[in-house]
Kinemage of the C-alpha trace (Angstrom):
@kinemage 1
@onewidth
@group {chain A} dominant
@subgroup {mainchain}
@vectorlist {calphas} color= white
{ca met a 1} P 44.272 64.391 69.361
{ca met a 2} L 47.292 65.938 72.440
{ca ser a 3} L 45.092 70.204 73.022
{ca ser a 4} L 46.982 72.854 72.127
{ca lys a 5} L 47.447 73.753 76.134
{ca leu a 6} L 49.343 70.292 76.940
{ca lys a 7} L 51.389 71.117 73.707
{ca ser a 8} L 52.213 74.475 74.566
{ca ile a 9} L 53.537 73.045 78.059
{ca ile a 10} L 55.859 70.600 75.781
{ca lys a 11} L 57.305 72.840 73.833
{ca leu a 12} L 58.326 75.104 76.839
{ca ala a 13} L 59.651 71.889 78.725
{ca ala a 14} L 61.773 71.546 75.670
{ca val a 15} L 62.929 75.205 75.685
{ca phe a 16} L 63.792 75.024 79.133
{ca ala a 17} L 65.685 71.837 78.607
{ca ala a 18} L 67.138 72.824 75.698
{ca gly a 19} L 68.711 76.318 77.656
{ca leu a 20} L 69.464 74.280 80.648
{ca thr a 21} L 71.698 72.746 78.579
{ca leu a 22} L 73.087 75.564 76.591
{ca ala a 23} L 73.930 76.678 80.166
{ca gly a 24} L 75.664 73.704 81.934
{ca cys a 25} L 78.305 75.956 82.297
{ca gln a 26} L 77.615 78.532 83.860
{ca ser a 27} L 76.991 77.230 87.245
{ca lys a 28} L 76.919 79.865 90.121
{ca asn a 29} L 78.666 77.627 92.492
{ca pro a 30} L 82.234 79.168 92.489
{ca leu a 31} L 83.448 75.449 94.005
{ca asp a 32} L 82.075 73.999 90.505
{ca tyr a 33} L 85.348 75.807 88.728
{ca leu a 34} L 87.227 74.377 91.027
{ca pro a 35} L 89.811 71.153 88.960
{ca gln a 36} L 91.475 68.236 90.838
{ca ser a 37} L 95.343 69.744 91.088
{ca ser a 38} L 98.314 68.065 90.301
{ca ala a 39} L 99.479 68.358 93.756
{ca gly a 40} L 97.013 70.227 96.012
{ca tyr a 41} L 95.276 73.370 97.753
{ca met a 42} L 95.185 75.902 100.480
{ca gly a 43} L 92.650 77.056 102.090
{ca met a 44} L 91.657 80.579 103.567
{ca asn a 45} L 89.142 81.528 106.003
{ca met a 46} L 88.828 85.140 105.385
{ca met a 47} L 87.184 85.500 108.855
{ca ser a 48} L 88.927 84.048 110.872
{ca met a 49} L 91.883 85.687 108.867
{ca gln a 50} L 90.037 89.555 109.637
{ca glu a 51} L 89.545 88.443 112.965
{ca ser a 52} L 92.583 88.324 113.585
{ca ala a 53} L 95.240 90.856 114.435
{ca gly a 54} L 98.315 88.924 113.533
{ca leu a 55} L 97.551 88.011 111.069
{ca lys a 56} L 96.052 91.274 109.627
{ca arg a 57} L 99.408 92.635 110.358
{ca leu a 58} L 100.527 89.838 108.096
{ca asn a 59} L 98.518 90.818 105.148
{ca glu a 60} L 99.827 94.326 105.584
{ca glu a 61} L 103.558 93.610 104.886
{ca met a 62} L 102.416 91.408 102.119
{ca lys a 63} L 100.471 94.274 100.631
{ca lys a 64} L 103.502 95.807 100.411
{ca met a 65} L 106.426 93.832 99.439
{ca gln a 66} L 103.090 93.581 96.269
{ca gln a 67} L 104.323 94.492 92.767
{ca gly a 68} L 101.159 95.889 91.238
{ca gly a 69} L 97.754 94.564 91.114
{ca ala a 70} L 94.903 94.674 93.156
{ca asp a 71} L 94.357 92.204 95.654
{ca leu a 72} L 90.716 90.076 96.813
{ca glu a 73} L 90.367 91.603 100.292
{ca ser a 74} L 86.751 92.256 101.229
{ca glu a 75} L 84.638 92.105 104.350
{ca lys a 76} L 82.460 89.813 102.545
{ca ala a 77} L 85.316 87.087 101.416
{ca gln a 78} L 84.058 83.983 103.596
{ca lys a 79} L 86.723 81.346 102.143
{ca ile a 80} L 89.505 81.225 99.113
{ca tyr a 81} L 90.437 78.366 97.807
{ca ile a 82} L 93.922 77.880 95.779
{ca ala a 83} L 94.935 74.878 93.558
{ca phe a 84} L 98.458 74.073 92.671
{ca asp a 85} L 99.665 72.122 90.357
{ca ser a 86} L 103.281 70.311 89.900
{ca pro a 87} L 105.739 72.442 87.808
{ca ala a 88} L 107.375 70.804 84.189
{ca ser a 89} L 110.758 71.331 85.955
{ca ala a 90} L 112.339 71.651 89.535
{ca gln a 91} L 112.815 75.046 87.839
{ca gln a 92} L 109.704 76.444 87.125
{ca ala a 93} L 107.323 77.897 90.021
{ca pro a 94} L 103.764 75.952 90.187
{ca ala a 95} L 101.250 76.945 88.632
{ca phe a 96} L 98.121 78.418 90.867
{ca tyr a 97} L 94.415 78.999 89.952
{ca gly a 98} L 91.223 78.750 92.355
{ca val a 99} L 87.841 80.650 93.580
{ca ala a 100} L 86.866 82.929 96.225
{ca ile a 101} L 83.811 83.015 97.605
{ca gly a 102} L 82.148 85.620 99.981
{ca met a 103} L 78.722 86.707 100.789
{ca val a 104} L 76.567 88.854 98.259
{ca gly a 105} L 78.098 91.573 96.650
{ca phe a 106} L 81.603 90.300 97.164
{ca ala a 107} L 81.921 89.780 93.698
{ca asp a 108} L 80.937 93.220 92.533
{ca glu a 109} L 83.488 94.861 94.815
{ca val a 110} L 86.917 93.216 94.249
{ca val a 111} L 85.353 94.142 90.856
{ca gly a 112} L 85.543 97.687 91.690
{ca lys a 113} L 88.742 97.428 93.261
{ca tyr a 114} L 90.163 96.219 89.917
{ca lys a 115} L 88.772 98.845 87.964
{ca ala a 116} L 89.966 101.877 90.068
{ca ser a 117} L 93.212 99.595 90.088
{ca gly a 118} L 93.191 100.639 86.174
{ca ala a 119} L 92.225 96.481 85.325
{ca thr a 120} L 91.856 95.653 81.875
{ca glu a 121} L 88.289 94.346 81.379
{ca gly a 122} L 87.606 92.078 78.738
{ca lys a 123} L 85.832 88.489 77.419
{ca thr a 124} L 87.895 85.556 77.707
{ca ser a 125} L 85.913 82.014 76.168
{ca gly a 126} L 83.119 83.447 77.041
{ca arg a 127} L 83.412 85.265 80.427
{ca val a 128} L 83.951 89.061 81.330
{ca thr a 129} L 87.238 89.042 82.820
{ca tyr a 130} L 89.204 91.607 84.666
{ca thr a 131} L 93.360 91.740 84.675
{ca ser a 132} L 95.314 93.691 87.022
{ca gly a 133} L 99.534 92.957 87.562
{ca pro a 134} L 99.645 89.353 86.916
{ca val a 135} L 95.802 88.085 87.962
{ca thr a 136} L 92.693 88.208 86.089
{ca ile a 137} L 89.419 87.426 87.911
{ca ser a 138} L 86.305 86.106 86.020
{ca pro a 139} L 82.687 87.096 88.751
{ca val a 140} L 80.643 83.784 89.392
{ca gly a 141} L 76.871 85.532 90.710
{ca glu a 142} L 77.264 88.385 92.779
{ca thr a 143} L 79.254 86.238 95.507
{ca gly a 144} L 81.985 84.320 93.603
{ca leu a 145} L 84.832 84.685 92.022
{ca leu a 146} L 87.410 82.894 89.896
{ca phe a 147} L 91.675 83.680 89.269
{ca phe a 148} L 93.889 81.978 87.846
{ca gln a 149} L 96.947 83.613 85.403
{ca asp a 150} L 96.475 82.293 81.922
{ca thr a 151} L 93.537 81.621 79.156
{ca ala a 152} L 94.864 77.782 79.479
{ca met a 153} L 93.920 77.436 83.408
{ca leu a 154} L 90.281 79.872 83.086
{ca asp a 155} L 89.219 77.296 80.092
{ca arg a 156} L 90.338 74.486 82.100
{ca met a 157} L 87.937 76.025 85.023
{ca ile a 158} L 85.338 76.318 82.712
{ca ala a 159} L 85.396 72.384 81.212
{ca val a 160} L 85.191 71.299 85.290
{ca ser a 161} L 82.096 73.235 85.960
{ca lys a 162} L 80.791 71.320 83.032
{ca lys a 163} L 81.949 67.747 84.458
{ca lys a 164} L 84.365 67.377 81.379
{ca gln a 165} L 87.333 67.059 83.741
{ca pro a 166} L 87.357 66.451 87.341
{ca asn a 167} L 85.819 68.180 90.029
{ca ala a 168} L 88.486 69.240 93.100
{ca arg a 169} L 85.720 67.662 95.388
{ca ala a 170} L 87.347 64.037 93.758
{ca ser a 171} L 90.901 65.166 95.814
{ca asn a 172} L 91.745 63.988 99.243
{ca glu a 173} L 93.297 67.008 99.310
{ca phe a 174} L 90.948 69.508 98.783
{ca asn a 175} L 88.595 66.943 100.878
{ca tyr a 176} L 90.996 67.586 104.040
{ca val a 177} L 91.501 71.702 103.402
{ca glu a 178} L 87.488 71.518 103.101
{ca thr a 179} L 87.395 70.137 106.241
{ca gln a 180} L 89.504 71.824 108.633
{ca leu a 181} L 89.227 75.299 107.427
{ca gly a 182} L 85.752 76.064 110.142
{ca ser a 183} L 88.389 75.916 113.084
{ca his a 184} L 91.724 77.192 111.017
{ca ala a 185} L 93.010 80.508 109.576
{ca met a 186} L 94.607 79.139 106.381
{ca val a 187} L 94.863 75.325 106.167
{ca leu a 188} L 97.212 73.574 103.106
{ca ala a 189} L 96.996 70.134 101.779
{ca thr a 190} L 99.693 68.201 99.369
{ca lys a 191} L 100.404 65.309 97.843
{ca ala a 192} L 103.738 63.839 99.764
{ca gln a 193} L 105.349 61.829 97.283
{ca pro a 194} L 105.995 64.437 94.834
{ca ile a 195} L 108.384 65.798 97.667
{ca ile a 196} L 109.529 62.781 99.435
{ca glu a 197} L 110.773 61.850 95.923
{ca leu a 198} L 112.853 64.473 95.953
{ca ala a 199} L 114.815 63.697 98.721
{ca gly a 200} L 115.286 60.411 97.161
{ca pro a 201} L 119.733 60.222 97.198
{ca met a 202} L 119.383 61.691 100.985
{ca leu a 203} L 116.630 58.548 101.890
{ca thr a 204} L 118.828 56.274 100.698
{ca gln a 205} L 121.647 57.283 102.976
{ca leu a 206} L 119.066 57.663 106.046
{ca glu a 207} L 118.028 53.964 104.922
{ca ala a 208} L 121.011 52.806 106.175
{ca met a 209} L 120.721 53.679 109.719
{ca asn a 210} L 117.009 53.862 110.166
{ca lys a 211} L 115.372 51.147 107.424
{ca thr a 212} L 111.866 51.129 109.060
{ca gly a 213} L 111.762 54.791 109.970
{ca val a 214} L 112.689 55.833 106.423
{ca asp a 215} L 110.073 53.013 104.888
{ca ala a 216} L 107.373 54.773 107.202
{ca leu a 217} L 108.403 57.933 105.646
{ca arg a 218} L 108.205 56.701 102.040
{ca gln a 219} L 104.531 55.818 102.665
{ca val a 220} L 103.422 59.134 103.688
{ca thr a 221} L 100.266 59.861 101.543
{ca met a 222} L 99.853 63.485 102.045
{ca leu a 223} L 101.480 66.399 103.251
{ca ser a 224} L 99.499 68.964 105.293
{ca leu a 225} L 99.551 72.113 108.044
{ca ala a 226} L 96.799 74.439 109.251
{ca phe a 227} L 98.400 77.986 110.892
{ca asn a 228} L 96.716 79.710 113.452
{ca trp a 229} L 97.586 83.152 114.977
{ca asp a 230} L 96.276 84.397 118.240
{ca thr a 231} L 98.751 85.727 120.767
{ca his a 232} L 101.636 84.078 118.523
{ca pro a 233} L 102.004 82.278 115.504
{ca val a 234} L 101.298 78.801 115.397
{ca leu a 235} L 101.406 75.813 112.695
{ca glu a 236} L 100.568 72.703 112.998
{ca leu a 237} L 102.199 69.882 109.900
{ca leu a 238} L 100.376 66.624 109.801
{ca leu a 239} L 102.368 63.551 107.731
{ca his a 240} L 99.067 61.060 107.163
{ca leu a 241} L 100.205 57.290 107.448
{ca pro a 242} L 98.131 54.474 107.158
{ca asp a 243} L 98.494 52.824 110.207
{ca lys a 244} L 99.521 54.000 113.935
{ca gln a 245} L 103.152 51.278 113.877
{ca lys a 246} L 104.387 53.184 110.509
{ca ala a 247} L 103.658 56.359 112.929
{ca asp a 248} L 104.991 55.492 115.462
{ca ala a 249} L 108.498 54.485 113.835
{ca leu a 250} L 108.085 57.782 112.428
{ca ser a 251} L 108.247 59.695 114.842
{ca gly a 252} L 110.514 57.845 116.516
{ca met a 253} L 113.539 58.665 113.277
{ca ile a 254} L 112.377 62.146 113.651
{ca asn a 255} L 112.549 62.817 117.172
{ca gly a 256} L 116.234 61.141 116.737
{ca tyr a 257} L 117.072 64.101 114.418
{ca leu a 258} L 115.101 66.462 116.680
{ca thr a 259} L 117.280 65.564 119.293
{ca leu a 260} L 120.540 66.071 117.202
{ca ala a 261} L 119.620 69.505 115.892
{ca lys a 262} L 118.984 71.124 119.199
{ca gly a 263} L 122.549 70.338 120.745
{ca met a 264} L 123.764 72.487 117.789
{ca pro a 265} L 125.900 75.295 118.967
{ca met a 266} L 124.527 77.063 115.584
{ca leu a 267} L 121.067 76.641 117.016
{ca thr a 268} L 121.707 77.299 120.755
{ca ala a 269} L 123.538 80.291 120.082
{ca asn a 270} L 120.400 81.913 118.114
{ca pro a 271} L 118.113 82.793 121.296
{ca ser a 272} L 115.023 83.424 118.772
{ca ile a 273} L 115.757 79.959 116.783
{ca ser a 274} L 116.359 78.419 119.900
{ca gln a 275} L 112.912 78.999 121.305
{ca val a 276} L 111.017 77.868 117.987
{ca val a 277} L 113.305 74.849 118.033
{ca ser a 278} L 113.949 73.526 121.287
{ca pro a 279} L 109.928 72.152 122.547
{ca leu a 280} L 109.914 70.189 118.768
{ca gln a 281} L 108.073 67.567 119.439
{ca ala a 282} L 107.217 64.550 116.485
{ca thr a 283} L 104.565 62.777 118.123
{ca ala a 284} L 102.104 60.129 116.798
{ca ser a 285} L 98.417 59.134 116.492
{ca glu a 286} L 95.866 57.266 113.774
{ca glu a 287} L 96.403 60.189 111.742
{ca gly a 288} L 100.225 59.532 110.969
{ca val a 289} L 102.994 62.336 112.795
{ca ser a 290} L 102.025 65.228 113.720
{ca met a 291} L 104.593 68.728 115.283
{ca lys a 292} L 103.705 71.912 116.639
{ca val a 293} L 105.787 74.657 115.734
{ca glu a 294} L 104.880 77.573 117.835
{ca ile a 295} L 106.744 80.764 117.149
{ca pro a 296} L 107.450 83.801 120.390
{ca ala a 297} L 105.841 86.881 119.971
{ca ala a 298} L 108.718 88.638 120.075
{ca val a 299} L 110.275 86.029 117.653
{ca ala a 300} L 107.442 87.255 115.075
{ca asp a 301} L 107.634 90.995 116.128
{ca gln a 302} L 111.520 90.007 114.019
{ca leu a 303} L 110.147 88.632 111.075
{ca phe a 304} L 107.820 91.812 110.901
{ca ala a 305} L 111.071 94.280 110.796
{ca gln a 306} L 112.844 92.217 108.977
{ca leu a 307} L 109.826 91.858 105.981
{ca asp a 308} L 109.231 95.461 106.594
{ca ala a 309} L 112.895 96.044 105.118
{ca met a 310} L 112.526 93.652 102.907
{ca ala a 311} L 109.335 95.980 101.199
{ca gln a 312} L 110.640 99.076 101.470
{ca met a 313} L 113.967 97.684 99.756
{ca gly a 314} L 111.626 96.513 96.683
{ca gln a 315} L 110.074 100.385 96.872
{ca gln a 316} L 113.144 101.649 96.695
{ca gln a 317} L 114.549 99.757 93.651
{ca gln a 318} L 111.334 99.990 91.772
{ca met a 319} L 111.958 103.740 92.355
{ca met a 320} L 115.297 103.744 90.594
{ca met a 321} L 114.499 102.068 87.809
{ca gln a 322} L 111.370 104.626 87.686
{ca gln a 323} L 113.878 107.335 87.684
{ca gly a 324} L 115.849 105.203 85.402
{ca met a 325} L 113.718 105.506 82.436
{ca gln a 326} L 112.755 108.886 82.783
{ca gly a 327} L 116.069 109.740 82.705
{ca gln a 328} L 116.753 107.846 79.125
{ca asn a 329} L 113.008 109.483 78.119
{ca gln a 330} L 114.344 112.238 78.529
{ca gln a 331} L 117.195 112.275 77.065
{ca gly a 332} L 115.392 110.695 74.051
{ca gln a 333} L 113.458 113.742 73.837
{ca phe a 334} L 117.114 115.911 73.298
{ca ser a 335} L 117.911 113.618 70.865
{ca gly a 336} L 115.230 113.781 68.932
{ca gln a 337} L 114.812 109.774 69.383
{ca asn a 338} L 110.796 109.059 69.900
{ca pro a 339} L 112.143 107.181 73.413
{ca gly a 340} L 108.564 105.287 72.146
{ca ala a 341} L 110.412 103.495 69.590
{ca met a 342} L 113.349 101.458 71.563
{ca pro a 343} L 113.820 98.135 70.131
{ca tyr a 344} L 113.283 95.331 73.232
{ca gly a 345} L 116.291 94.412 74.625
{ca thr a 346} L 118.122 98.068 75.009
{ca pro a 347} L 119.092 99.241 78.375
{ca gly a 348} L 115.832 100.727 79.390
{ca ala a 349} L 113.126 99.810 76.706
{ca thr a 350} L 110.428 97.351 77.886
{ca pro a 351} L 107.495 95.546 75.748
{ca ala a 352} L 104.418 96.950 76.609
{ca ala a 353} L 102.492 93.060 76.792
{ca thr a 354} L 105.232 92.177 79.431
{ca pro a 355} L 102.861 92.067 83.164
{ca ser a 356} L 103.779 93.936 86.030
{ca tyr a 357} L 105.000 91.707 88.801
């Protein structure tokens, strides 16, 4: 006979197992939700970015250009991973979604910022969500956040957490980003073939002049870009190849065209461009072909000035639009018309459901 105590233990174990099954999607590790993308990934080492004066400055300029919506910025942030899916057509932008990881309290802090910005709180697919601007977030425990653009992306992330769809860890691109992120502020890795296919007609022409180099280019498996900013911006591009022989062929072709480019008057006449292009050199290794692009601090200052001008122009345009809408509202009030009743499609009408980008 089974003792009552043993029966109680068995019942408790059964309830515990059932609870684990039902709560299988409620992982506390944000990376358990990140899907295997069709294009690639970008990772940001937020601790390194917070220590870089140049990257802080870049972030401030980008925030000026942002039209509405809160952000994921926090001193408690550690890493952000963004996944990209290839667009259905060349006219569409890639879909993006991702996860953010930080120290204890990170999720609450960002949620607080979203609420303060007037975010819409809701519940989607069983998860609490906050929408501010074009991006929606959903907290994962105290240290993580999911972010996405629409419900379909969230459903996919939940399916990944339930192991019903492949996780990012099965992707070569994600694993490369993960291994490199400890020594770089930002790392991007993407599948090479979709990008190479876009240059199909051009490659056919180049093949007649350098068949070995073009053959090597067609065998590039991944494109990766690492970005750092200590005293000045430095980008490191790597074309991943299966062996050194192909890397030698491709680097030779690239350096040949770089030599021609460096002699072009339209490049040599502009000191800012010449300072960046003149030192460029493709280098072959067992990993593939690498090229380092260094932007002098003075040239970076010029880029910042251009970004600042673009941000100011965007703010002026937004102010003019707001003033125009206020004028139309006043006209509607004077004529007895309800300005909120204007049909979508008429001048000044704005659908209520349209997000602010």
